N, C-alpha and C positions, 0 to 999 in steps of 0.2 A: 503493499499500500503506499503512495508516494505520501510523502511528508509535506505537513499543512505550511504555506509558508507564512513567517512570521509578519506582522504588521509592522510600520516602522517607529507605532511607539512599545512594541515588545524591542524591538530592537535599542530602543533609546535606553530601555529599563536596564536590559540585562549589559548596558556597555560593548555593543553587537558593531555599532558604527565605525570609521577609525578616526585619528584625529582631526583630520582636516575637514570631513564630513560635520563632524561635532562642530568646529567652530565656525562651518561656515553659517549652520545652523543656527548658533545663538547672537553667531554679525546680526544677522536678519531679524530676530525676536526681541532683540532684548537692548537693541541699540536706539538711542532716542535721538529724533530729528530736528534738531534748532531751526528746523523753517516755520515746524508747524506749532501750535499752541494747544496744550491739553487742556481737551475739554471736560472732558469727565477721567478725574485721575484715578476714582476706585471702578474702575470698567473690568470685567471678564466677558469671554469670548466662548462660543458652545458648537461643535459642528453637533448638531442631530442626527440620529441614524435609525435605524429600524429597530437594529439589538442594542446598542450601547450610543452612549453620547460622552465625548471630549468633551475636556471641562478645561479653558486655558486662565489664568490666572499671573498681575505680574511676577518676575520672578522675585522681589524681596519681599513677598508677602507668604509663604511656605518651600519648604525644603524640595517640595517635589509641586512647580505651579503648574505643569498638566498633569491630570487622571481623567480615569476612565470610568463611568458609571454606566450601573446597568438602566433599563429601559422601564422594568418594576418599580411601583410606587414608593417601594422602601428605600430602594437605590437613591429615586429624587427626592425626596426628603435628606436623606446624607448629603447629596447635592446641596439641598440650599443649605443645609447648615454649616459643613466645609468654608461656600462660600460665605456666609456672615462671620465663622469663625476669622476669614480672611480680609475683614473691612470691607468687604466688595457690597457697592449699591445700586448699581447699574449689570446688565446683563444685556449682551446682544445674540441673538440667532436668528437662523435663516430659515425662511417657510419653505420646509423642505415638505410637500406633499400633506399627510396628517399627523404626524411623526410629533412635530413641536405645537402640539394641543395640550397635551399631560404636562409637557415642562413647562410651558408658558403659565399652566393654571398655579402647580405645585408651585412654581418661584415668586407669582405673582402672590398666591395667598400666605407665603412665607413673608412679604413685605418687601419687596426686592423691584425697580424698577425694569422692565422685561423691553427690551426693544428689537422688536419685530422686523425683521429688513429683509429685502428682496433682494432673489439670489443674483440679480441680473446687475446690481449694481456693484458684483466683485468678481464674477466669471470670468472677466473679460484679460484680468491682471495675470500674468505667466506664473510658472511655480506653484508651489502648493498643491503637492498630490497627491498627500496623505492627510487624515483627519486631524495627524496634531499639529501638522501646518495649517490646516485651513481655522480651526480655532483661535491658534498664535495669530494668525492674521487679522480674524473678526474682532480679537480683542484691542489689535493695534490701532486699527482703523476705529473701531469706535471709541477707544481712548480719546483722538484729536479728530469726533466729532465729525468725520467722515460717513459716517450711515444716516442715513432718513430712517424715521421710526415708518413702519408703516401703522392704517387705519385700524382698528379692533373694533366693532361695535361694544356697549357695555352688555353684562350679564344677560338685563332683562327683552333684549333686542336678541342678542342673538339665540334665545330658547324660541323666539316668534319666527326668525332667519331659517330656525330647524326646521319646525314645523310648516313652514310656509316652502320650503326645497321641498319638502316629503309630499306636500301637498300635488307640488308642480310636476314630481315625476310619478305621483297616482294617477294624476289626470293624461299626461302623456303614455302611461302603460293603458289606460281605459281606451283613448284615442286609437292605439296600434290595433285593440279588440275590434277595435268597427271595423278596421280595415280588412281586417279576416274575417269577416261577418262579411262584408259585404264581394271577397275575392268567393268565399263558399257560395254564398247563393249565387255569384258573376258563372262558378261551374257549373252549377247546376242548370242554367240557364234562366233562373228567377230575375228577372230585369228589375228588381224593386227602386232601385238607385235611378231607373230613368222616372219613375211617376211620381217619385217623394223626393224632394233636396236632403232631409236627413233620416239616415235610417234609425238613428239612435233615436229618434225622436217618440211620440206616442204610437201613430200609427205603424212605424214602422219594428217598434220591440213589440207592439200587440200580434203584429201578421209574423214574424218570428219565430217568437213560442208557442202560437198555431200551429204552424209547419212541423215542431219540436212536436207537439202532443199528439202528431199524428193527420191534423188536418190537411188534405189535399186539394178540396173543391176551390176554383180559383173565385168562384161568387161568392162562398161563404169568407174567404180570407177578405176580399175587396169590404164586404161588412164590417169590418173591426177598423175600414178608417176612421179618423178625428172626423167631426164635421166641417173644423176650421180648414181643410187640406181644402184643396185647390183643384187637385187630380180627383176625375169621378170615379164612379165604383164599376163601370168601364174598363174606361184607362186601366183603373189598377188592376181588375181582373185578366185583360190580356199581357200582362205583366207579370202574372202568376202560377203561369203555366212552364213546369218544371221537369227534368229526371229524376230526381230526386233519388240519385245513388246515395248509398249505405254507408261509404265512406267518408263523405264528403256531410250527408247530415252526421255522422256522428264526430265531426270533424268542427261540424257548426254546430253542435252542444257542447264540446269544450270550451269551444270560444264563448259559448256566453254565458257558462259557468265562471271564466275568468274575468269577462265584462261583469258578471252581477259581486264579483267578488269586491273588484275594484270600486265600485260605487258605492256598498258596504262601507270598503275603506277610507270612501272620501267623507264619507257622513261621522264616521268616528271623528276624523281630521278635524273635521269643522266642528264638533262641540268641543276639542280639546282647545283648538284654537279660542272658541267662543269664550270659554270657559277662561284660559288664559287672558286672554285681551282684557276682561270686564277687571281683574287686580291691577292692574296698570295705572299710575295718576294718569289723572288728566292735564294737559298743558293749556297753561295761559294762553290764548293766544296774544301775539303782537300786535297788528290790527286788526279787530274784526272786521267782518264784511259783514253786512245786515241782508236777512232776504231782499229788503226793499230797495239796496244797493244794484243788483244785481240785474243786467239787466234782460230781457225776455226769453232772449235766444237762451241765454246762461240759464234759466229760471227752467225750458223746457228740456236743457239737455239732461240737467237733474235730474230731473221726474224721472227722463227714461232710463237713463243709466240705474232707477232704485226698480223696475220694472224688469229690466233684463235678468237672465237667469242662465245665460250660456256659463258652464262650469263657473258658477260663482259659490260661494259658499250659501249657506242655507239662512246664516241670519242677519241682520241690518250690519254690514260690514263698512256701508258707508258711515252710519253715522259715529260707530266707534271707531274708526280713522280721523272723522274730523274731533269729536274728543282729544281723541291721544298728540293730534298733531295739531292743535289749536287753530287750525283751516283748511277748507273744503278744495283742495288741488283739483277737483272735476270741474272746476271752475273754468280752468284753462281748457281750448279744447285740442282735444286730441290726447288728454290725460282722459282715462276712464279709472275704472275703481280698481281694476288688478292692479295698470300703473302704479297707481298712489299706493297700495300694498306692496308692492315689491318695493317701492323708495323707503317705505316706512318698515319694510323688515331688514334690509339690509342698511339701512344708516340710522335709522331711528328720525326725529323731529329735530333735534339738536345736533346744528349745522357748524356749531363754533371750532370745531375740528382742521375748517378749513376758514382762512380769514380772509377770503372776498371769493369772490365769484369767478375769478380767473382759476385761482388751485381748484376750487370746486372742477370746475371743467375739465382745467387740467390731468384729477385724480381721477376724472370716469375717462381721460382719453379719447376728449372729444376736442382734442385743441392738434393744429397740424405742429409735426417735430419736425423744424427746420435749423438744416445746417448753412450759416451763414459762415461768408470769407470774404473780406474787403467789404464789407456793409452789403452783400449780396446774397441772395440765397440763393444757392446751387443745389440743392438736394429736399427733398421733402420725404421722410421718413414715415413709414405707417408700422407701428407699431400697436406688436397684437397683445389684443386685450379679451378676456372672459366678462368679464364685469357685466353684472347683472341689471344694473342700474341704468346704465350705460344702453344695453341692450333692447330695452323697456322703454327707455328715449325714443331709441331709431323707428321702433316700432309705432310709436305714439307718432310720429313725423311723418311715417309712410302715413298714417291711414287719414291727414290730411289733403290726400290730394284732390277730392273732389268737394273737401270743405270752404263753403261759402264765406270766409270768416278772414279775418286782418290774419290770421297763422299760416290759412290752409291759403292766401295770395302769397303773402312770404317764401312757404315754400315752395310753390312754383316758380317763384320767382330763382328760388335756392336751384332746384335741379335744373331750369332751363337755361341759367348762366354758369354752373359748373358742373361740368362732366363726372360719370359714371353715381357714384355713392358717396361722392363728395357734397351733394346737394343736400342728403340726407345728415350728414354728422352735422353740417350747420344747420341744419333744423332744431337736430336733436341739441346741438351746443343754445340755442336759443329757448328751448324750451327748460334745460337744465339750470340756464339765467334766470328764468321767470319760476321757477320751483324753488331755487334760493333766495330769490327777493321775496315770495311769500311766506317763507318759512324763517326769516333772519332780520327783516324788515318789516311786514306785514303789508306790504305795498298791495294792494288789490289788483289782479287783471281785467281790466272792463274792454271786451271785444269792439272794435270798431268796425270791423263788418271790410270786407276784400276791397270795397268800393274807395273807400278811406286810404289804403294802402297803396291802391296803382294811382289814383290823382297824388298823392306824395312821391312815389317814384319818376311819375313825370315833372313833375316840379323837379325833381333831382336833375333830369337827364334833361332839362333845359336849361338850369342853373350852369350844368356842364359844357353843355353846347355854345352859349354864349362866352363862359371866358375864351373858348378854342376859336371862335372866331375873336374874337377882341384879341387874342394873341396874333391871329392871322392877320389885323388890320382891317375888318371887314365886320359888319354887321347882320345878325337876322333879320329876314325882313319877312314879318307871316304873310300865309296867299290870303288874300281877300276872295 
C-alpha cells in the first residue's frame, strides 16, 4: 500500500523541510512591511476546509503560531478558546462552500469579530499552495486591512432566508412535476394543454385525477371543466381521446403523487413562515405613504396583487412585509410580492450596511466594472454573480416591457439604446436605487406616466441638438 503523502503542516511540525525552505517561509510570513499601516494588530487567519481548519496567529503570540483543528463542534470551541488566549480580537476566513458557517457561528458566539471575505480578493496572487501558507497569508492581509468584510444578514433574517429558499426549491420541483405530467399526457395523445392554458389549474387537475381513477369517456371528462374556463366541453372532449398505455398511466400516477407531495410541503412551509414572521418586530417607517397619496394606478396595482394566487403563500404576505419593512415596495411598478419578499429574506429592511445607493448597487453587481487607463475606459468586464436580489430585480425590470408607466418608458428607452442585456441591467440598477430610497429615506415613488418620461426625453434631446448646432455656428429652425 502506498504511503500517504504528508502535508506541509506535518512536515513543518516534524522539521522535514530543509533550512532554506524554512527560512523562505519565515521571511514571507513573519516580515513586517514598512509601507503598510497595521489596521488589526490582534488578527488571526483561518483556512477553512471540510475535515479540518488551519489557524494562524502572529508569531509572537504562541510557540506554535499555526495550528490545525478538526471540524467538529468541540474542536471549534477549542479553537475559539485558543484564539482568545492568544489575545485575538478579529478573525478572517474565506467563504468556502458552506464549511465556514459552523466556524463563523462558534467564533461569533465567543465574542470574536469575524471577517467573512471573498476568495476572489486573494486568489490571483501567486504562491501559497498549502493550507498553512494560506491561513498565514490571510492573517497578514487582514492585519493590514486589505480584506473587505462580506455582508451577512442578522440571525432573524437568516431564518427567513432559509425558509424562503427552501420554498423556492419546492416550487421549482412542483413545476418540474407539472412538466412531466404534460409529457405523459402528450405521449398518450391526450392534448389537454391545447385546450387549457394551465394543466395544474382546477380543470386540468380534475381531468387528470379522473383519468387515473379509470374514467375514459371524453365527454364525462369534459364535464369536469371549471365554469370560468374559455374552452367549451366539445373542444375539451376532442382533446381527451388517448391511447391509455399502461406504462404511461403508471408514470402519470407517480408524477401526480410527487406533485401532491410538493403541494403539501408548500402548505407546511407557508405555515411555518407565517408563524415566524408574526414573531418579528414591526419597523417604523422612515416616511409613511398614506393610501390617499397613492395614485389610482398604484391602488389598482396593489388590489390586483392581493387577489393573485400564482405560487404565493396562503396567508397575507403583503401585509406582513409592509409591517416588517415599514413601506410597501409594490408601489414601484415592476416589483411584485415575490420580489419584495426576496429582498427582505436576503438583506432585511435595514440597508445601513451600504452607506450610499451606489454602494448598494455595486454589491448587487448592477454597475459596470470598467478598466480605466489614461482617463479612458479600455474594457468593461462582466463579473459573474448569483445574487438573488439582483436576479429578482432583473426579472422585475423585464416585466416592464409593456407597462404604460414612467418606469416602462424608461425601460424601453434603455433596451433600445443599449445592446443585449445591458438595458435590463440598467433598469434593474434604477429599481435598486428606488428600493434603497424607500427603505432608507422614505421617499415615496409616484408614477408620472409614460407620456411624462417621453416629454422629458424629447426636451433633453432638443437641448442637446441646440448645443451641437451652436457649436457649429448654426441655429435650429422649426418646420412650420
